[in-house]
C-alpha positions, 0 to 999 in steps of 0.5 A: 085854167092850166088844163091846156098846158098840162094836156100838152105835156103833163105836169112835167111840162107845167112844172118845167115852165115859167111861173104862172103869175097870180097863182103862186101855188096853183090854189086858184087853178085847183079851186077852178077845177073844184068849182066845175066839179072835175074832182079827178083833175083836182085829186091828180093836181093835188097829188102832183103838187105833193111831190114838192115839200109842203105841196108847194113847188119852189118859185125858182125853176131850177129847184122845181126841176131838180125836185121833179126830176127825182120822182119816179116816172111811173108815178108821174105818168100815172098822175098825168093819165088820171088828170088826162082822163077827165081834163080832155072832157073839161069843156062840158063841165065848164059850160055847165058851170057857166050856164048854172052861174050865168048871172055872175058873168053878166 
């Protein structure tokens, strides 16, 4: 999951970085947060994506940065804080998910 990247610098750090192969619009990442029932992370991630047209960050880094840099920093900080509030404790829900789905990992 990308929580480590976001926890290190917020959504600005994520969107100003290299593209994550295999998860073009972060659908798999959001599904992962949803699966482990960290719904505050899901909502914050969806709100961060909503900054972009059709909630799809452009593939080209320059375009992502140009759009992201136009957003009110107070809004970004608010989204980051809501994400951080739950993501810092993501290990417990992740461990619970693994225990509950142990047979899928064997």
